[in-house]
Every structure is written in structure tokens, then in C-alpha cells.
C-alpha positions as a LaTeX table, in Angstrom:
\begin{tabular}{lrrr}
\hline
Residue & $x$ (\AA) & $y$ (\AA) & $z$ (\AA) \\
\hline
Met1 & 83.36 & 108.21 & 67.74 \\
Thr2 & 85.37 & 105.34 & 66.24 \\
Ile3 & 88.86 & 104.99 & 67.71 \\
Ser4 & 89.54 & 101.35 & 66.91 \\
Pro5 & 92.47 & 100.68 & 64.56 \\
Thr6 & 91.94 & 100.01 & 60.88 \\
Ile7 & 94.64 & 97.68 & 59.56 \\
Glu8 & 93.59 & 97.35 & 55.90 \\
Pro9 & 94.90 & 100.62 & 54.35 \\
Asn10 & 98.56 & 99.80 & 55.13 \\
Thr11 & 98.42 & 96.07 & 54.43 \\
Lys12 & 100.05 & 96.07 & 50.98 \\
Ile13 & 102.93 & 98.30 & 52.07 \\
Leu14 & 103.65 & 96.16 & 55.11 \\
Glu15 & 103.37 & 92.93 & 53.14 \\
Leu16 & 105.87 & 94.36 & 50.67 \\
Leu17 & 108.38 & 95.16 & 53.43 \\
Asp18 & 108.00 & 91.65 & 54.81 \\
Ala19 & 108.34 & 90.04 & 51.37 \\
Phe20 & 111.66 & 91.80 & 50.72 \\
Glu21 & 112.75 & 91.44 & 54.36 \\
Leu22 & 113.38 & 95.17 & 54.73 \\
Ser23 & 113.68 & 96.95 & 58.06 \\
Ser24 & 115.76 & 99.97 & 57.01 \\
Lys25 & 116.77 & 101.92 & 53.93 \\
Glu26 & 120.18 & 100.22 & 54.12 \\
Asp27 & 118.42 & 96.89 & 53.54 \\
Tyr28 & 116.89 & 98.32 & 50.37 \\
His29 & 120.23 & 99.62 & 49.08 \\
Arg30 & 121.73 & 96.13 & 49.51 \\
Leu31 & 119.15 & 94.61 & 47.16 \\
Pro32 & 120.21 & 93.56 & 43.63 \\
Ile33 & 119.24 & 96.07 & 40.96 \\
Asp34 & 116.40 & 93.93 & 39.57 \\
Ala35 & 114.96 & 93.45 & 43.08 \\
Lys36 & 115.08 & 97.23 & 43.60 \\
His37 & 113.08 & 97.82 & 40.41 \\
Met38 & 110.53 & 95.21 & 41.47 \\
Phe39 & 110.22 & 96.71 & 44.96 \\
Val40 & 109.69 & 100.25 & 43.60 \\
Ser41 & 107.09 & 99.02 & 41.10 \\
Arg42 & 105.11 & 97.21 & 43.79 \\
Leu43 & 105.51 & 100.12 & 46.22 \\
Tyr44 & 103.89 & 102.44 & 43.69 \\
Lys45 & 100.87 & 100.14 & 43.42 \\
Ala46 & 100.68 & 99.83 & 47.21 \\
Phe47 & 100.73 & 103.61 & 47.55 \\
Glu48 & 97.93 & 104.02 & 45.02 \\
Arg49 & 95.78 & 101.67 & 47.07 \\
Asn50 & 96.82 & 103.28 & 50.32 \\
Phe51 & 95.57 & 106.70 & 49.24 \\
Val52 & 92.03 & 105.40 & 48.92 \\
Gly53 & 92.23 & 103.47 & 52.20 \\
Ala54 & 93.68 & 106.42 & 54.11 \\
Met55 & 90.94 & 108.74 & 52.86 \\
Lys56 & 88.27 & 106.27 & 53.96 \\
Asp57 & 89.95 & 105.87 & 57.34 \\
Ala58 & 90.15 & 109.64 & 57.87 \\
Ser59 & 86.45 & 110.06 & 57.09 \\
Gln60 & 85.40 & 107.44 & 59.66 \\
Val61 & 87.54 & 107.96 & 62.77 \\
Gly62 & 87.29 & 110.60 & 65.47 \\
Gly63 & 89.68 & 112.15 & 67.92 \\
Met64 & 92.50 & 114.44 & 66.88 \\
Lys65 & 93.73 & 113.74 & 63.36 \\
Phe66 & 97.07 & 115.25 & 62.34 \\
His67 & 98.11 & 115.92 & 58.78 \\
Phe68 & 101.79 & 116.65 & 58.16 \\
Ser69 & 102.52 & 117.87 & 54.64 \\
Thr70 & 106.04 & 117.59 & 53.25 \\
Asp71 & 107.36 & 120.11 & 50.72 \\
Cys72 & 106.94 & 119.72 & 46.99 \\
Glu73 & 110.48 & 120.92 & 46.27 \\
Leu74 & 111.83 & 117.42 & 46.62 \\
Ser75 & 115.53 & 118.13 & 46.14 \\
Gln76 & 115.36 & 120.88 & 48.77 \\
Arg77 & 112.95 & 119.30 & 51.22 \\
Ser78 & 113.75 & 120.22 & 54.81 \\
Asn79 & 110.48 & 119.57 & 56.63 \\
Ile80 & 110.44 & 115.78 & 56.85 \\
Pro81 & 108.97 & 115.03 & 60.31 \\
Thr82 & 111.55 & 113.98 & 62.88 \\
Ser83 & 111.44 & 110.69 & 64.73 \\
Thr84 & 110.46 & 112.45 & 67.97 \\
Phe85 & 107.71 & 114.39 & 66.22 \\
Leu86 & 106.22 & 111.20 & 64.79 \\
Lys87 & 106.24 & 109.42 & 68.16 \\
Lys88 & 104.64 & 112.39 & 69.87 \\
Ser89 & 102.01 & 112.83 & 67.17 \\
Cys90 & 101.15 & 109.12 & 67.28 \\
Phe91 & 100.40 & 109.53 & 70.98 \\
Tyr92 & 98.49 & 112.82 & 71.06 \\
Ala93 & 96.64 & 112.27 & 67.77 \\
Asn94 & 94.34 & 109.34 & 67.12 \\
Arg95 & 95.60 & 109.31 & 63.52 \\
Thr96 & 98.68 & 110.78 & 61.87 \\
Tyr97 & 98.69 & 111.24 & 58.09 \\
Val98 & 101.94 & 112.23 & 56.39 \\
Ser99 & 101.47 & 113.28 & 52.78 \\
Phe100 & 104.42 & 112.81 & 50.44 \\
Pro101 & 104.41 & 114.54 & 47.02 \\
Phe102 & 105.51 & 112.91 & 43.78 \\
Val103 & 106.57 & 114.82 & 40.67 \\
Glu104 & 105.47 & 113.86 & 37.18 \\
Ala105 & 108.34 & 112.19 & 35.38 \\
Pro106 & 109.99 & 114.00 & 32.46 \\
Glu107 & 110.41 & 112.23 & 29.16 \\
Thr108 & 114.08 & 111.53 & 29.83 \\
Arg109 & 115.34 & 109.58 & 32.78 \\
Asp110 & 118.18 & 110.65 & 35.05 \\
Asp111 & 120.06 & 107.78 & 36.69 \\
Gly112 & 119.98 & 109.77 & 39.93 \\
Glu113 & 116.19 & 109.52 & 40.16 \\
Val114 & 113.75 & 106.79 & 41.19 \\
Tyr115 & 110.76 & 106.25 & 38.90 \\
Phe116 & 107.29 & 105.08 & 39.93 \\
Ala117 & 104.88 & 103.76 & 37.32 \\
Arg118 & 102.46 & 100.93 & 36.56 \\
Arg119 & 104.48 & 99.92 & 33.50 \\
Met120 & 107.89 & 101.12 & 32.38 \\
Arg121 & 108.80 & 100.47 & 28.73 \\
Lys122 & 112.12 & 101.43 & 27.22 \\
Ser123 & 111.75 & 103.09 & 23.82 \\
Arg124 & 115.35 & 103.85 & 22.90 \\
Lys125 & 118.70 & 104.73 & 24.38 \\
Thr126 & 120.77 & 107.62 & 23.03 \\
His127 & 124.11 & 108.87 & 24.33 \\
Gly128 & 123.66 & 107.14 & 27.69 \\
Thr129 & 120.14 & 108.53 & 28.25 \\
Thr130 & 117.18 & 106.13 & 28.39 \\
Phe131 & 113.82 & 107.32 & 27.01 \\
Phe132 & 110.51 & 105.90 & 28.27 \\
Asn133 & 106.98 & 105.69 & 26.95 \\
Glu134 & 104.65 & 105.87 & 29.95 \\
Ser135 & 101.51 & 107.95 & 30.45 \\
Arg136 & 101.51 & 107.67 & 34.25 \\
Ala137 & 105.02 & 107.88 & 35.63 \\
Tyr138 & 106.29 & 109.83 & 38.63 \\
Val139 & 109.73 & 110.52 & 39.99 \\
Leu140 & 111.64 & 111.11 & 43.20 \\
Asp141 & 115.29 & 112.06 & 43.42 \\
Lys142 & 117.48 & 109.73 & 45.46 \\
Leu143 & 117.50 & 112.00 & 48.50 \\
Ala144 & 113.71 & 112.21 & 48.53 \\
Phe145 & 113.39 & 108.44 & 48.07 \\
Asp146 & 115.73 & 107.81 & 51.02 \\
Glu147 & 113.63 & 110.17 & 53.11 \\
Leu148 & 110.51 & 108.30 & 52.04 \\
Leu149 & 112.08 & 105.00 & 53.11 \\
Asp150 & 113.12 & 106.48 & 56.47 \\
Leu151 & 109.56 & 107.66 & 56.97 \\
Ile152 & 108.11 & 104.25 & 56.15 \\
Phe153 & 110.41 & 102.39 & 58.56 \\
Glu154 & 109.94 & 104.99 & 61.31 \\
Leu155 & 106.17 & 104.59 & 61.13 \\
Gln156 & 106.17 & 100.84 & 60.47 \\
Gln157 & 104.85 & 99.84 & 63.90 \\
Ala158 & 102.21 & 102.58 & 63.91 \\
Met159 & 101.16 & 101.57 & 60.41 \\
Arg160 & 100.71 & 97.95 & 61.52 \\
Leu161 & 98.19 & 99.12 & 64.10 \\
Gly162 & 96.54 & 101.43 & 61.56 \\
Ile163 & 97.16 & 104.62 & 63.55 \\
Ser164 & 99.40 & 106.27 & 60.98 \\
His165 & 99.36 & 106.49 & 57.19 \\
Ile166 & 101.76 & 107.71 & 54.54 \\
Val167 & 99.67 & 109.35 & 51.85 \\
Pro168 & 101.17 & 109.67 & 48.35 \\
Leu169 & 100.19 & 112.86 & 46.56 \\
Phe170 & 100.49 & 112.38 & 42.82 \\
Pro171 & 99.88 & 115.38 & 40.52 \\
Gly172 & 96.18 & 116.21 & 40.53 \\
Gln173 & 95.39 & 114.46 & 43.82 \\
Lys174 & 94.15 & 116.50 & 46.77 \\
Phe175 & 93.93 & 115.85 & 50.46 \\
His176 & 90.75 & 117.55 & 51.66 \\
Lys177 & 91.89 & 118.51 & 55.15 \\
Lys178 & 88.88 & 120.63 & 56.07 \\
Lys179 & 86.32 & 118.08 & 54.91 \\
Leu180 & 88.11 & 115.30 & 56.79 \\
Lys181 & 88.48 & 117.51 & 59.91 \\
Leu182 & 92.24 & 117.22 & 59.96 \\
Thr183 & 94.48 & 119.45 & 62.04 \\
Ser184 & 97.61 & 120.62 & 60.27 \\
Ala185 & 100.75 & 119.43 & 62.04 \\
Asn186 & 102.88 & 121.90 & 60.09 \\
Phe187 & 102.77 & 124.17 & 63.10 \\
Glu188 & 103.25 & 127.91 & 62.86 \\
Leu189 & 103.75 & 128.53 & 66.59 \\
Glu190 & 107.48 & 128.23 & 67.26 \\
Glu191 & 106.89 & 127.06 & 70.83 \\
Leu192 & 104.63 & 124.25 & 69.61 \\
Lys193 & 107.23 & 123.20 & 67.01 \\
Lys194 & 109.85 & 123.05 & 69.76 \\
Gln195 & 107.63 & 120.93 & 71.98 \\
Phe196 & 106.89 & 118.37 & 69.26 \\
Asp197 & 110.45 & 118.15 & 67.97 \\
Glu198 & 111.93 & 118.45 & 71.49 \\
Thr199 & 114.71 & 120.66 & 70.17 \\
Glu200 & 115.86 & 121.77 & 73.61 \\
Glu201 & 118.00 & 119.68 & 75.93 \\
Tyr202 & 116.17 & 117.94 & 78.74 \\
Pro203 & 115.54 & 120.33 & 81.64 \\
Asn204 & 115.68 & 119.45 & 85.31 \\
Leu205 & 112.45 & 118.24 & 86.87 \\
Ala206 & 112.24 & 121.55 & 88.74 \\
Arg207 & 110.70 & 123.98 & 86.29 \\
Arg208 & 111.86 & 127.52 & 85.79 \\
Ser209 & 109.62 & 130.31 & 87.04 \\
Ser210 & 107.85 & 130.82 & 83.70 \\
Gly211 & 107.91 & 127.19 & 82.57 \\
Leu212 & 107.56 & 128.29 & 78.95 \\
Ser213 & 111.15 & 127.74 & 77.87 \\
Asn214 & 111.25 & 124.14 & 79.12 \\
Leu215 & 110.31 & 121.03 & 77.25 \\
Leu216 & 107.02 & 119.93 & 78.71 \\
Leu217 & 106.55 & 116.43 & 80.08 \\
Pro218 & 106.37 & 113.69 & 78.99 \\
His219 & 109.38 & 113.59 & 76.66 \\
Phe220 & 109.42 & 111.16 & 73.72 \\
Thr221 & 113.00 & 111.39 & 72.40 \\
Asn222 & 114.33 & 108.33 & 74.25 \\
Ile223 & 111.18 & 106.21 & 73.92 \\
Glu224 & 110.70 & 103.68 & 71.14 \\
Met225 & 107.68 & 103.89 & 68.85 \\
Glu226 & 106.78 & 100.31 & 69.86 \\
Arg227 & 106.20 & 101.44 & 73.45 \\
Ile228 & 103.89 & 104.27 & 72.32 \\
Val229 & 101.89 & 101.82 & 70.23 \\
Glu230 & 101.83 & 99.39 & 73.17 \\
Ile231 & 100.34 & 101.97 & 75.56 \\
Arg232 & 97.64 & 102.89 & 73.06 \\
Asn233 & 96.81 & 99.25 & 72.44 \\
Lys234 & 96.77 & 98.05 & 76.05 \\
Glu235 & 94.87 & 101.06 & 77.38 \\
Ser236 & 92.40 & 101.35 & 74.50 \\
Glu237 & 89.41 & 102.43 & 76.60 \\
Leu238 & 91.40 & 105.10 & 78.43 \\
Tyr239 & 92.90 & 106.23 & 75.15 \\
Gln240 & 89.44 & 106.57 & 73.63 \\
Glu241 & 88.41 & 108.87 & 76.48 \\
Phe242 & 91.71 & 110.74 & 76.10 \\
Gln243 & 90.89 & 111.39 & 72.44 \\
Arg244 & 87.31 & 112.44 & 73.15 \\
Arg245 & 88.65 & 115.13 & 75.46 \\
Ile246 & 91.06 & 116.42 & 72.82 \\
Gln247 & 88.40 & 116.32 & 70.10 \\
Asn248 & 86.03 & 118.39 & 72.23 \\
Met249 & 88.74 & 120.98 & 72.86 \\
Leu250 & 89.44 & 121.36 & 69.12 \\
His251 & 85.81 & 121.34 & 67.97 \\
Asn252 & 85.35 & 123.92 & 65.17 \\
Ala253 & 88.64 & 125.62 & 66.06 \\
Ser254 & 90.67 & 127.40 & 63.37 \\
Gln255 & 94.27 & 126.38 & 62.69 \\
Thr256 & 95.61 & 129.21 & 64.85 \\
Asp257 & 93.16 & 128.47 & 67.67 \\
Ser258 & 93.96 & 124.75 & 67.38 \\
Glu259 & 97.68 & 125.36 & 67.88 \\
Ile260 & 97.05 & 127.60 & 70.89 \\
Thr261 & 94.69 & 124.98 & 72.34 \\
Ile262 & 97.17 & 122.14 & 71.77 \\
Leu263 & 100.01 & 124.08 & 73.39 \\
Lys264 & 97.79 & 124.96 & 76.35 \\
Tyr265 & 96.84 & 121.31 & 76.70 \\
Leu266 & 100.50 & 120.23 & 76.61 \\
Arg267 & 101.12 & 122.57 & 79.54 \\
Glu268 & 98.17 & 121.07 & 81.42 \\
Val269 & 99.57 & 117.59 & 80.74 \\
Asp270 & 102.98 & 118.70 & 81.98 \\
Glu271 & 101.49 & 119.95 & 85.24 \\
Gly272 & 99.27 & 116.90 & 85.60 \\
Val273 & 102.14 & 114.44 & 85.00 \\
Arg274 & 104.30 & 116.17 & 87.62 \\
Glu275 & 101.51 & 116.14 & 90.21 \\
Leu276 & 100.62 & 112.52 & 89.46 \\
His277 & 104.24 & 111.45 & 89.76 \\
Glu278 & 104.52 & 113.16 & 93.14 \\
Arg279 & 101.42 & 111.28 & 94.22 \\
Phe280 & 102.96 & 108.01 & 92.98 \\
Lys281 & 106.21 & 108.67 & 94.86 \\
His282 & 104.23 & 109.46 & 98.02 \\
Ile283 & 102.37 & 106.12 & 97.76 \\
Gln284 & 105.64 & 104.27 & 97.19 \\
Lys285 & 107.29 & 105.96 & 100.17 \\
Met286 & 104.32 & 105.49 & 102.50 \\
Tyr287 & 103.86 & 101.79 & 101.78 \\
Arg288 & 107.58 & 101.12 & 101.79 \\
Arg289 & 107.61 & 102.37 & 105.38 \\
Arg290 & 104.67 & 100.17 & 106.24 \\
Asp291 & 106.39 & 97.16 & 104.70 \\
Ile292 & 109.38 & 97.84 & 106.95 \\
Tyr293 & 107.06 & 98.22 & 109.95 \\
Phe294 & 105.40 & 94.86 & 109.29 \\
Leu295 & 108.78 & 93.26 & 108.78 \\
Leu296 & 109.82 & 94.49 & 112.23 \\
Lys297 & 106.62 & 93.09 & 113.74 \\
Phe298 & 107.34 & 89.77 & 112.08 \\
Leu299 & 110.86 & 89.80 & 113.48 \\
Ser300 & 109.50 & 90.65 & 116.94 \\
Ala301 & 107.22 & 87.62 & 116.77 \\
Ser302 & 110.20 & 85.50 & 115.76 \\
Leu303 & 112.28 & 86.79 & 118.69 \\
Val304 & 109.46 & 85.96 & 121.11 \\
Phe305 & 109.39 & 82.44 & 119.69 \\
Met306 & 113.15 & 82.12 & 120.28 \\
Ser307 & 113.03 & 83.52 & 123.84 \\
Pro308 & 113.18 & 81.33 & 127.03 \\
Leu309 & 109.56 & 82.13 & 128.01 \\
Asp310 & 107.07 & 79.45 & 128.99 \\
Gly311 & 105.79 & 77.58 & 125.92 \\
Glu312 & 102.12 & 78.54 & 126.33 \\
Ile313 & 102.93 & 82.23 & 126.91 \\
Lys314 & 105.32 & 82.22 & 123.97 \\
Asn315 & 102.75 & 80.71 & 121.62 \\
Ser316 & 100.03 & 83.11 & 122.77 \\
Ile317 & 102.17 & 86.22 & 122.21 \\
Ala318 & 103.50 & 84.97 & 118.86 \\
Thr319 & 99.95 & 84.16 & 117.71 \\
Ile320 & 98.70 & 87.64 & 118.64 \\
Leu321 & 101.64 & 89.44 & 117.00 \\
Gly322 & 101.57 & 87.25 & 113.92 \\
Gly323 & 97.82 & 87.56 & 113.53 \\
Met324 & 97.96 & 91.35 & 113.85 \\
Ser325 & 100.75 & 91.54 & 111.28 \\
Ala326 & 98.99 & 89.31 & 108.77 \\
Phe327 & 95.67 & 91.18 & 109.10 \\
Asp328 & 97.28 & 94.63 & 108.98 \\
Tyr329 & 99.52 & 93.65 & 106.07 \\
Leu330 & 96.62 & 92.36 & 103.98 \\
Thr331 & 94.64 & 95.50 & 104.78 \\
Thr332 & 97.59 & 97.65 & 103.73 \\
Lys333 & 97.98 & 95.72 & 100.48 \\
Glu334 & 94.31 & 96.42 & 99.69 \\
Glu335 & 94.79 & 100.10 & 100.49 \\
Lys336 & 97.82 & 100.23 & 98.21 \\
Val337 & 95.88 & 98.62 & 95.35 \\
Ser338 & 93.10 & 101.14 & 95.90 \\
Ala339 & 95.55 & 104.05 & 95.88 \\
Met340 & 97.14 & 102.81 & 92.65 \\
Ser341 & 93.68 & 102.41 & 91.11 \\
Glu342 & 93.03 & 106.09 & 91.83 \\
Ile343 & 96.18 & 106.95 & 89.88 \\
Arg344 & 94.89 & 104.97 & 86.91 \\
Leu345 & 91.64 & 106.96 & 87.00 \\
Asn346 & 93.54 & 110.24 & 86.76 \\
Arg347 & 93.05 & 111.91 & 83.35 \\
Phe348 & 96.83 & 112.31 & 83.00 \\
Tyr349 & 97.52 & 108.62 & 83.61 \\
Leu350 & 98.37 & 107.84 & 79.95 \\
Pro351 & 100.97 & 110.61 & 79.49 \\
Trp352 & 102.35 & 109.66 & 82.92 \\
Gln353 & 102.81 & 106.12 & 81.57 \\
Val354 & 104.96 & 107.58 & 78.79 \\
Phe355 & 106.89 & 109.59 & 81.37 \\
Met356 & 107.61 & 106.42 & 83.35 \\
Leu357 & 109.28 & 104.89 & 80.27 \\
Asp358 & 111.75 & 107.75 & 79.96 \\
Lys359 & 115.11 & 106.51 & 81.27 \\
Ala360 & 116.43 & 110.08 & 81.38 \\
Phe361 & 114.47 & 110.58 & 84.60 \\
Lys362 & 115.26 & 107.23 & 86.24 \\
\hline
\end{tabular}
């Protein structure tokens, strides 16, 4: 199973953002009108290329692969993935593909719409309406285009690592989810939707009796996408094993079974993160006490050195106490390293890492 990132599919989009020095949709709206037209024209070409690259990427990688499909009713779209959803999907899924539909452009152009085409040629202008001659032109209304920009900038870091792709769907193009073994992230289970969007306020660490109405740990709302990408990148071998486990659970599962399996796994992660954190706190507490104990031994040796005892006796006692402290302290440090290594070997170590970034629990 190939888990390693594939940078190439997103290259043109990212190069375009860098060339225009854009980091938000507000940056785009501040561009001069000619620069906006140039950006949109180049973005269209980058999207065309990205479709091919994303399809190739999806056919080659393993692990869980999410596909989130936005609505085709652009002016009424309400299912754009939230920031929290995208961060969570970029952690639990090896790849996240968000398809974005484009509508074929009508013959007349509305100033409230953004046009995408290889070439745009004005034919005539009548009563304030501009007519175009273009065989391959597509359109987004301004609201949809702003949502597209938000999506691009939200996923920018994940796109740089090649773990997420925005897939343009022009009329006639299809995204073969079954063939590519993609799991739909347009969840039907309400509980699973709530968990990925984190639509409930943070609960206390102590779970309710059922545990089903709480948001399961770890939470992603207050964590930056960069940190999610960083964990995946730094712990690549552990993440590969993490994805193998998920892939095996979802093997040949239907959409309904997949959602039930994912929700069940989120509950297992929640339980595992809580238990692992209790273990971590126990190690901290235990070795903090030992550090205090060795500090007291060190102070005792110092007091002996300052006492009015005979010089030879004083040196002998101080040497014994100091030697015992040094030996015991080094032994304890090794034990602590070993205990922490056991935590890293725990299968819930990666989601626990996310949990440790959440300032809401500090």
C-alpha cells in the first residue's frame, strides 16, 4: 500500500497562489480587475490538469480515501465542508478529495458570475450585456466562487503535502468512486456528521453514562491544519500502520457499513485516547515524585558536606549518598524513557498527539 505523498497534482494551483501572493479570498478581491481575469484563466487550466493528477493519485494510494461531493445547485449550496471537517478528514483519511461542480456557461454573461474558459472572446455588447463566443466555458456565481476560494485556502497546507485534492467536475466528467475505492464523506448517519463537524460544545473529560451524545476525542476545532499535516509527516511510519488498520476495517464494506464502522472506530479512538492520557499522567506524576526524592537526597548530601563532622567521615558519607543518587537517577531516567516509548507504541498514539495539541483541555 502506497501512503507516501504525491505533490505533483496540486503543483500548478499552489504555484498560482504563490505567483499572485494570495493567502485568502480577501487577497483575491483586492486584485486589480485585469489581474483577477488572469488569475481565473490560469486557475481553470490548473484545475483541468489537477483532475487528471487527482484521478491518478486516487488509483495508486491505499488507506482510507474520502470523497466529499458539493451540491450542483451552486447558488443554493449549503454542504461546503467545514474547516473542522476538513482537518478531521485529513487526519483519519489518507486522502481527501473534494469535488466542486462547474456549470456550463450560458451565451450571455452576468456581471455577478465568474467565467472559466481556455479563451474568452468578446463578440458584441448590447444594452450592457456582453456576449461571448466560446465552445468550452463554465461559470460560477460569486458566492460559489468565494466558497471555492475558501476551500482552496483551507486545504492549502494539505495540498502542498499531496494529501488532499480539489477536483473540478465540469459537465460530462465523472468521478468513479467505486472503481477508485473511495468512501463517501457525505455522511448519512447524523451522529457521524456531528462528530466530523464537531457541532456540539466541548464536553467535560468525564463522559456521560452513554457516551453517545458527546463529541469523541480528539477534537480538531481549535487545532490548525498545519499541525495535522505536521503529525502525519513526522510520524509517517506510524501513520502508514494507522491507515492499514483503517483500510482493513473498511475492506469491501458498503457505504452504510462504512459509516457504522467509522463511527465505531471513532469511539474506540476516544476510549483509547482517554486511557493513554491517564497512563501519560501517571508516568508524569510518578517520575515527578522521584525527581523530588532525588533532589532531597542531593540536598541531604549537601547538608552532610556542610556539617561539622570529621573531613574523612564527611567525604565518605557524601560520596555514598551522591553516588546512590546519581546511579538511581540515571536508572530512573532510563525507565522513564522506556515508559514513554511504550506510549508511542500504543495504537492510539497518533490521535493522542492531536489531543495533546488541543488547548481546550490544557
